Every structure is written in structure tokens, then in C-alpha cells.
N, C-alpha and C positions, 0 to 999 in steps of 0.2 A: 352358637348357631352356625351352621355351615354356610358357606357361600354358594352361589348358584352353580358354579362349575362342579363343586364337590357333590352337590345334590344330584345334578344331572349324571355325573359319573357313577354314583352309587346306584341310581335307578337303572342306568344302562347295564352295569355289571350284574345286578339282580335279574333283570329281564333276560339276559343271555344265559345266566345260570338256570333260570326257570325253564327256558326252552331246552337246554341240555338235559335237565332232569326229566322233563315231560317226554322227551324222545327215548331216554333210557327206560322209563316206566312203560311206554308203549311197546318197546322191544321185549321187555320181560313178561308182560301181561299174558301172552299165549302160553308161555312155559309154566307160569303160576297156575293158570286155569287147568292145564293138562295135569300138573302135579296133584291138584285137588281132586280132579276127576279120577285119576289113577288110584288115589287113596280110597275112593268109593264113597265119598261123603260130599256134602255141599258146604261144609264148614270145617276149617282147620284152625285150632287154637295153638298158638306158639308163644314163646317168651317175648316176641316182638310184635304181637298183635293177633287179631283174628281175621282170617281170610274166609270170605263167604261168597259162594256163587249163588245168584238169585235170578229168577226169571224176570225179564223185562218185556212187556207187550209191545210189539211192533205192529201197528195197524195197517191193513191193506183194505182200502175202501172200494165200494162198488163203482162201476162206471158212472152211475147216476151222480154220485157224490163228486167224483173227479170232474164230471162235466160242469156241475155247479161251481166247483172251485175255479175252473177256468173262466166261467162267466163272472165270478166275483173279481178275479184278477183283471179281467178286461174292464169291468166297471171302475175299479180302482185306477187303472191307467187313464181311463177317460176323464175321471174327476181330477186327476193330477194335471192332465193336459188342458182342461177347461178352466182350471183355477177353483173349482168347487171344493176340492180337498185342500186342507190347510196344513202347511208344513211348519213345524216348530223346531228351530235350530237346537242342536245339542252338541256340546263340545266334548269329544272323546280324545284320549291321548294315544297317539300312535308312535311306536319306537321302531326304528330300523337300524340294525347294527351295521357298522361300516363293512364294505365289501372286503373280503380277504384277497390279498394279492398273491 
């Protein structure tokens, strides 16, 4: 079993690697999409996996719905302020890498 310091270091190392990889993926994503589009297909199969472009619906609602959403937000804020809404604590883990000098 590893000690606490080793566990924390392992977690920190993995989180920093995760952030680095996510950034690289985000930088490559437009080039991959363009390559697939240039081929003229929505799917490209390769030795290292299948790349697929697929539509995702992004909804834009009417002013009536947006108005009601604002009313719901206001009602939620009111219930929080008056204590009518009930908060249940949840404990998440946050990691911050040390600042580079």
C-alpha cells in the first residue's frame, strides 16, 4: 500500500497529464474534422480507430421559454434566500497544480 504522499503525487501527476492531453486533443480536433470533411465522408475507419462526424442538436428556445427560465431562476434564488430550498452538502475533489516560476 502506498503512503499518502505517494498517492497525492500520483494523483497530481495524472491530473496534470490529463490536462495536457485534453489540451492537445482540443487543438487537434479542428484538423481531424477538416480531414474527415475533405475526404467527403462522415466516417473514416483506420488502423487506430473509427472517426465519425455526427450532428448534435443545439436548441434555441423561444422568448417565452427564456422568460419562464428567468422566472424559475428568480424563484430558485428566492427559495435559497428564504431557506425554503434545502442544500445537501457534497464533497468534490479539487486539484490545483503549483504555479510555475
